C-alpha positions in Angstrom: 9.4 12.9 -6.1 11.7 12.6 -2.3 11.2 10.1 -0.1 9.2 12.3 3.2 10.6 9.9 5.2 14.5 9.8 4.8 14.1 11.7 2.3 16.0 9.9 -0.4 14.8 9.5 -4.5 11.9 7.3 -5.0 10.8 5.3 -8.6 8.0 4.6 -9.8 7.4 1.5 -10.1 4.5 -1.2 -10.8 3.5 -4.6 -8.4 1.3 -4.8 -5.6 0.9 -2.6 -2.0 -1.0 -3.3 0.7 -3.5 -0.9 2.7 -4.9 -0.7 6.2 -8.1 1.0 5.7 -10.4 1.9 8.7 -9.3 -1.4 9.7 -9.3 -2.8 7.2 -6.1 -5.0 5.4 -6.5 -4.0 1.5 -4.5 -6.2 -1.0 -4.4 -3.9 -4.1 -2.1 -5.4 -7.3 -0.9 -4.6 -10.1 -0.5 -1.0 -9.4 1.9 2.4 -10.4 3.1 3.4 -7.3 6.0 5.2 -5.7 9.2 3.2 -3.6 12.4 5.0 -1.8 15.1 2.1 -2.1 16.1 3.0 0.7 13.3 3.3 3.4 10.7 1.5 1.4 8.1 4.2 1.9 5.8 3.7 -0.3 3.9 6.3 -1.9 0.7 6.5 -4.1 -1.0 9.5 -6.2 -3.8 11.4 -5.6 -6.0 10.1 -8.5 -5.1 6.7 -7.7 -5.3 6.8 -4.3 -9.1 8.8 -6.0 -9.7 5.2 -7.7 -8.8 2.7 -4.7 -10.6 5.3 -3.2 -13.6 4.9 -4.7 -13.6 1.4 -5.3 -13.4 0.6 -1.9 -17.1 2.8 -1.4 -18.8 0.8 -3.9 -17.4 -2.8 -3.0 -15.5 -3.2 -6.2 -13.8 -5.8 -5.0 -13.2 -9.5 -4.5 -12.5 -10.7 -1.5 -9.7 -14.0 -1.4 -8.4 -16.1 1.6 -5.0 -15.4 1.7 -2.3 -17.5 4.1 -0.3 -14.1 6.5 2.7 -15.1 8.8 1.6 -13.0 11.9 4.3 -12.8 14.7 3.6 -12.4 18.5 6.0 -10.5 20.5 5.2 -10.2 24.2 6.3 -6.4 24.7 9.2 -5.6 27.8 
C-alpha cells in the first residue's frame, strides 16, 4: 500500500496507536495497522476501524489515567 501523504511504501505493524474521535483521545493497544516509515502516517484497515468505532459506541473500553506531555507554544 502507498502512503496517501507522501506516496512512499507502507509497512504492516502491530502495536499502539492514538486516535482522536469527536475531540476525545483514545489509545488503542495491540492493533494491526500500516505505517509509512518516511512520514509516520498510520492507517487502519476498514475492518479494524469498524470494530473500534463499534467498541467506542458501545463503551467497550477501560478508562485509565495516563500522563501525556503537553507543549504550550505561543503564536507569532
